[in-house]
Each structure stands twice: as C-alpha cells, then as structure tokens.
C-alpha positions as CSV (number, residue, x, y, z in Angstrom):
1,X,-166.4,123.8,-89.8
2,X,-168.2,125.2,-92.8
3,X,-168.9,121.8,-94.2
4,X,-169.8,120.4,-90.8
5,X,-172.4,123.2,-90.6
6,X,-173.6,122.4,-94.1
7,X,-173.9,118.7,-93.2
8,X,-176.2,119.7,-90.4
9,X,-178.1,122.0,-92.6
10,X,-178.8,119.3,-95.2
11,X,-179.8,116.7,-92.6
12,X,-176.7,114.4,-93.0
13,X,-176.4,111.8,-90.3
14,X,-173.0,110.9,-89.0
15,X,-169.5,112.2,-89.7
16,X,-168.0,113.2,-93.1
17,X,-165.6,110.5,-94.2
18,X,-162.0,111.7,-93.8
19,X,-160.9,110.6,-97.2
20,X,-163.8,112.6,-98.7
21,X,-162.6,115.7,-97.0
22,X,-159.4,115.6,-99.0
23,X,-161.3,115.0,-102.3
24,X,-163.7,117.8,-101.5
25,X,-160.8,120.2,-100.9
26,X,-159.2,119.3,-104.2
27,X,-162.4,119.7,-106.1
28,X,-163.5,122.9,-104.4
29,X,-160.1,124.6,-104.7
30,X,-159.6,123.6,-108.3
31,X,-163.1,124.5,-109.5
32,X,-164.6,126.8,-107.0
33,X,-161.7,128.6,-105.3
34,X,-163.2,132.0,-106.0
35,X,-165.9,131.3,-103.4
36,X,-165.6,132.3,-99.8
37,X,-166.6,130.0,-97.0
38,X,-169.7,132.2,-96.5
39,X,-170.7,131.9,-100.2
40,X,-170.3,128.1,-100.1
41,X,-172.6,127.9,-97.1
42,X,-175.0,130.2,-98.9
43,X,-175.0,127.9,-101.9
44,X,-176.3,125.0,-99.8
45,X,-178.8,127.2,-98.1
46,X,-180.2,128.2,-101.5
47,X,-180.2,124.6,-102.7
48,X,-182.1,123.4,-99.6
49,X,-184.7,126.2,-100.0
50,X,-185.3,125.1,-103.6
51,X,-184.0,128.3,-105.3
52,X,-182.2,126.2,-107.9
53,X,-185.2,124.0,-108.6
54,X,-185.4,120.5,-107.1
55,X,-183.4,120.0,-103.9
56,X,-180.2,118.1,-104.6
57,X,-180.3,114.7,-102.8
58,X,-177.2,113.6,-101.0
59,X,-178.5,110.1,-100.2
60,X,-176.9,110.4,-96.7
61,X,-173.5,110.5,-98.3
62,X,-171.6,113.8,-98.2
63,X,-169.1,113.3,-101.0
64,X,-167.3,115.3,-103.6
65,X,-170.0,114.6,-106.2
66,X,-172.7,116.0,-104.1
67,X,-170.7,119.1,-103.1
68,X,-169.7,119.8,-106.7
69,X,-173.3,119.4,-107.9
70,X,-174.6,122.0,-105.5
71,X,-171.8,124.5,-106.1
72,X,-172.2,123.9,-109.8
73,X,-175.8,124.9,-109.5
74,X,-174.8,128.0,-107.5
75,X,-172.3,128.9,-110.3
76,X,-175.1,128.6,-112.9
77,X,-177.4,130.7,-110.8
78,X,-174.7,133.5,-110.7
79,X,-174.3,133.3,-114.5
80,X,-178.1,133.4,-115.0
81,X,-178.4,136.4,-112.6
82,X,-175.7,138.2,-114.4
83,X,-177.2,137.6,-117.8
84,X,-180.8,138.4,-116.8
85,X,-180.0,141.6,-114.9
86,X,-177.0,142.6,-117.0
87,X,-174.8,143.1,-114.0
88,X,-171.2,142.0,-113.1
89,X,-170.9,139.5,-110.3
90,X,-167.3,139.6,-109.0
91,X,-167.6,136.2,-107.5
92,X,-168.3,134.6,-110.9
93,X,-165.8,131.7,-111.2
94,X,-163.7,130.5,-114.1
95,X,-164.6,127.0,-115.2
96,X,-161.3,125.7,-114.0
97,X,-158.0,127.0,-112.7
98,X,-156.3,126.8,-116.0
99,X,-158.0,130.1,-116.9
100,X,-156.6,131.8,-113.9
101,X,-153.3,133.7,-113.7
102,X,-150.7,132.7,-111.1
103,X,-151.4,135.9,-109.3
104,X,-155.1,135.1,-109.1
105,X,-154.4,131.6,-107.8
106,X,-152.0,133.0,-105.2
107,X,-154.7,135.5,-104.0
108,X,-157.2,132.7,-103.7
109,X,-154.8,130.5,-101.7
110,X,-154.0,133.4,-99.3
111,X,-157.7,134.1,-98.9
112,X,-158.6,130.5,-98.1
113,X,-155.8,130.3,-95.6
114,X,-156.9,133.5,-93.8
115,X,-160.5,132.5,-93.8
116,X,-159.7,129.1,-92.3
117,X,-157.9,130.8,-89.4
118,X,-160.6,133.5,-88.9
119,X,-163.3,130.8,-88.8
120,X,-161.4,128.9,-86.2
121,X,-161.0,132.1,-84.1
122,X,-164.8,132.6,-84.3
123,X,-165.9,129.0,-83.6
124,X,-162.9,127.5,-81.8
125,X,-163.5,124.5,-84.0
126,X,-161.3,123.5,-86.9
127,X,-163.1,123.9,-90.2
128,X,-163.1,121.1,-92.7
129,X,-160.1,120.8,-95.1
130,X,-157.6,121.4,-92.2
131,X,-155.1,118.8,-93.5
132,X,-154.5,120.5,-96.9
133,X,-154.4,123.9,-95.0
134,X,-151.7,122.4,-92.7
135,X,-149.8,121.1,-95.7
136,X,-149.9,124.5,-97.5
137,X,-148.7,126.4,-94.4
138,X,-145.9,123.9,-93.9
139,X,-144.8,124.1,-97.5
140,X,-144.7,127.9,-97.2
141,X,-142.5,127.7,-94.1
142,X,-145.2,129.2,-91.8
143,X,-145.2,126.4,-89.3
144,X,-141.5,125.8,-88.8
145,X,-140.8,128.8,-86.6
146,X,-143.7,127.7,-84.4
147,X,-142.3,124.2,-84.2
148,X,-139.0,125.7,-82.9
149,X,-140.8,127.1,-79.9
150,X,-142.3,123.8,-78.8
151,X,-141.2,122.3,-75.5
152,X,-141.3,118.6,-74.7
153,X,-144.4,119.4,-72.6
154,X,-146.1,121.0,-75.6
155,X,-145.4,117.9,-77.7
156,X,-146.8,115.6,-75.0
157,X,-149.9,117.7,-74.9
158,X,-150.3,117.3,-78.7
159,X,-149.8,113.6,-78.5
160,X,-152.3,113.4,-75.7
161,X,-154.9,115.4,-77.8
162,X,-154.5,113.0,-80.7
163,X,-154.9,110.0,-78.6
164,X,-158.0,111.5,-76.9
165,X,-159.5,112.1,-80.4
166,X,-158.8,108.6,-81.4
167,X,-160.5,107.3,-78.3
168,X,-163.5,109.5,-79.0
169,X,-163.7,108.2,-82.6
170,X,-163.7,104.7,-81.2
171,X,-166.6,105.5,-78.8
172,X,-168.6,106.8,-81.8
173,X,-167.8,103.8,-84.0
174,X,-170.8,102.2,-85.7
175,X,-170.4,98.5,-85.6
176,X,-167.6,96.1,-84.7
177,X,-165.7,96.6,-88.0
178,X,-165.4,100.3,-87.5
179,X,-164.6,99.9,-83.8
180,X,-161.8,97.4,-84.6
181,X,-160.4,99.6,-87.3
182,X,-160.1,102.6,-85.0
183,X,-158.8,100.4,-82.2
184,X,-156.0,99.2,-84.5
185,X,-155.2,102.9,-85.4
186,X,-155.0,103.7,-81.7
187,X,-152.6,100.8,-81.1
188,X,-150.5,101.9,-84.0
189,X,-150.4,105.4,-82.7
190,X,-149.3,104.3,-79.2
191,X,-146.5,102.2,-80.7
192,X,-145.4,105.0,-83.1
193,X,-146.3,103.1,-86.2
194,X,-147.7,104.9,-89.3
195,X,-150.8,103.5,-91.0
196,X,-150.7,103.0,-94.8
197,X,-153.8,105.1,-95.5
198,X,-152.4,108.1,-93.6
199,X,-155.3,108.5,-91.2
200,X,-153.0,108.9,-88.2
201,X,-151.0,111.6,-90.1
202,X,-154.3,113.5,-90.8
203,X,-155.3,113.4,-87.1
204,X,-151.8,114.7,-86.1
205,X,-151.8,117.4,-88.6
206,X,-155.3,118.6,-87.5
207,X,-154.3,118.7,-83.9
208,X,-151.0,120.4,-84.6
209,X,-152.9,123.1,-86.7
210,X,-155.3,123.6,-83.8
211,X,-152.4,124.1,-81.3
212,X,-150.7,126.5,-83.8
213,X,-153.9,128.6,-84.2
214,X,-154.2,128.7,-80.4
215,X,-150.6,129.9,-80.2
216,X,-151.3,132.7,-82.7
217,X,-154.4,133.8,-80.7
218,X,-152.6,133.7,-77.4
219,X,-149.7,135.7,-78.9
220,X,-152.1,138.2,-80.5
221,X,-150.8,137.4,-83.9
222,X,-152.6,137.3,-87.2
223,X,-152.0,134.6,-89.8
224,X,-152.2,137.2,-92.5
225,X,-149.1,138.9,-91.1
226,X,-147.1,135.7,-91.3
227,X,-148.3,135.1,-94.9
228,X,-147.3,138.6,-95.9
229,X,-143.9,138.3,-94.4
230,X,-143.3,135.1,-96.5
231,X,-144.3,136.7,-99.8
C-alpha cells in the first residue's frame, strides 16, 4: 500500500508492474532496509515538494531506478542534516547490507514484517511487496500452522478470490495484447496450469497472505507474537 500511495502522490497513472514490485523490494531491502514505511513515504513527499532540489521525474514509469534515486536523495539529505547540525540521526543507513551485522539484518526483517501487517490492519489493503513478505513468512514456518486450519471451503474461497482478481485485471487491461495475456493467465489458472513467469503464483501468494492477515485479526493475534515464538 505504501508504494501505491506514493504512486498516487507523484501522479503516476496506471498500476505498478508486478515484476517491478519484486525488484523494488530487493533494492529497498538491500540498500534502504533501515527505513520504515512512513519514512519511505516521507522521502517521496519531500522530493515532490522540491526539498532535495529539482523534483525527480518518473516519466510515468514507477520502477526500481526511480525509487532508488528518490531514496538515495533522502539518504543524502539525512547525511547533510547530520553534518550541518552535528546531530545523530538514528535512521541513517549503511551504504549496503554488507556493513550490517546479522543481528541488525534480523531486526530489520522483523520490523518490515510487522509493519506490513500493521499497515494492512489499518488500511485493509495489502501493501506492496506482499510476495516477498509471504515468502519470508513461509520460510520462517509462520504460515504452516495456519494452513493446517484451512478447510476445503476456505481453500475454495481463496481460489475464488484469485479468479476474481484476475477477472478484474482483465477488465482494466489496456489494449488487446494485455487483455489477451491476462485472459491466458485466467485460463491457465482455471486449468491448474502454472505460468512460466510466475504471475499466477504471485496472485495466489498475495491472496493467501490477505486471508492469513484476516485470520490473525479475527483471532485477535499479533504477527509479532508468532515471530517472537519462532526466534
């Protein structure tokens, strides 16, 4: 959701490309993982208001290059502010993750996971980067106990939600080529066939994560508790 809000803020038309979402996640987490979702949004607000100088042009393409350029300018602003005012800014980031200890990396992962869930609770919309969040939760064994509670009816609801989203994407398609591509994805999904690019897998992971978050909310559970128990 944070990058969807940013896309609206900067005047981007249309949806963010799904493949770009994964690349953005990789870049943000490897280079800017010390930033909270709120700070990331703040960086784009400051850029649009010209606080870093000329406004960064996205040329109607919200990609990893544009995101990293804005966040890089925000990092430079933090460094300049620290130097000019001789203060310590705790959010100041290392240039890359190789300078971080394993403990620092782990803290950042936990913080991102918790912030993702908290933002969903607040907005009832999945933030961007949901697929890598799903993958991380799965790798840590957080999702498996939830899967064990699913009934056949629950699984049918998930499948119906994914098919509904695919139909919505088809409705929003721009041009015959995009319409045909999404139609082919929908047909593959209905037949239980995986697509080579993994787009169907991304849709299913996002929908599963949404159902998981709703389950936690209904049960009155916090993701932070589950993460703590796994440590």
